[in-house]
C-alpha positions in Angstrom: 26.3 240.3 197.6 25.6 236.6 198.2 22.5 235.5 200.1 23.0 234.7 203.8 23.8 231.0 204.4 22.5 230.1 207.8 25.2 227.6 208.6 28.1 230.0 207.9 26.5 233.3 208.2 25.0 233.4 211.7 27.4 233.3 214.6 27.2 234.0 218.4 28.9 237.2 219.4 31.2 235.3 221.7 32.6 233.4 218.7 33.2 236.7 216.9 35.1 238.0 219.9 37.2 234.9 220.2 37.9 234.6 216.4 37.3 238.0 214.8 40.2 237.7 212.4 38.9 234.4 210.8 35.3 235.6 210.6 36.5 238.9 209.1 38.5 236.9 206.5 35.3 234.9 205.7 33.3 238.1 205.1 36.0 239.5 202.8 36.4 236.1 201.0 32.8 235.3 200.5 31.4 238.9 200.1 28.7 237.7 202.5 27.5 239.2 205.7 27.9 237.5 209.1 25.0 238.0 211.5 26.0 238.1 215.2 23.7 236.9 217.9 23.6 237.6 221.7 21.6 235.3 223.9 20.0 233.7 220.8 18.8 237.1 219.4 20.2 238.8 216.3 22.2 241.8 217.4 24.6 243.0 214.6 25.8 242.4 211.1 29.4 242.4 209.9 29.7 243.4 206.3 32.6 244.4 204.0 32.7 248.2 203.5 32.3 247.9 199.7 29.2 245.7 200.1 27.8 248.2 202.6 28.4 251.1 200.3 26.7 249.2 197.5 23.7 248.5 199.7 23.4 252.2 200.7 23.7 253.3 197.0 21.1 250.8 196.0 18.7 252.0 198.7 19.2 255.6 197.7 18.5 254.7 194.0 15.4 252.9 195.0 14.2 255.8 197.0 14.8 258.1 194.1 12.8 255.8 191.8 10.0 255.7 194.4 10.0 259.5 194.6 9.9 259.9 190.8 7.0 257.4 190.6 5.0 259.4 193.2 5.7 262.6 191.3 4.3 261.0 188.1 1.3 259.7 190.0 0.6 263.3 191.2 0.8 264.5 187.6 4.0 266.4 188.1 6.3 266.8 185.2 9.4 264.6 185.3 12.1 265.9 183.1 13.9 262.8 181.7 17.3 264.5 181.4 17.1 265.8 185.0 15.9 262.5 186.3 18.6 260.6 184.5 21.3 263.0 185.8 20.0 262.5 189.4 20.1 258.8 189.1 23.6 258.8 187.5 24.9 261.1 190.1 23.7 258.7 192.8 25.4 255.8 191.1 28.8 257.5 190.9 28.9 258.8 194.5 
């Protein structure tokens, strides 16, 4: 996923309402999120489903890594095969 470009990635909600098709095409074409604002405040993010799923899987993987790290710090045994299987299962969900 590309980094957010302030000029093309932040739009007022009224613009999205008036031109949803074009903004959606931009999201699909650039694989970049569009942040919507209302009254000058950020209020929502429009993101392609594939990018959203990638972000959720990435977050789940990072949480698993963090949990494994805490287990190691507590001296709990971490079985490499079991840990690898958990990580791989998350990647292929």
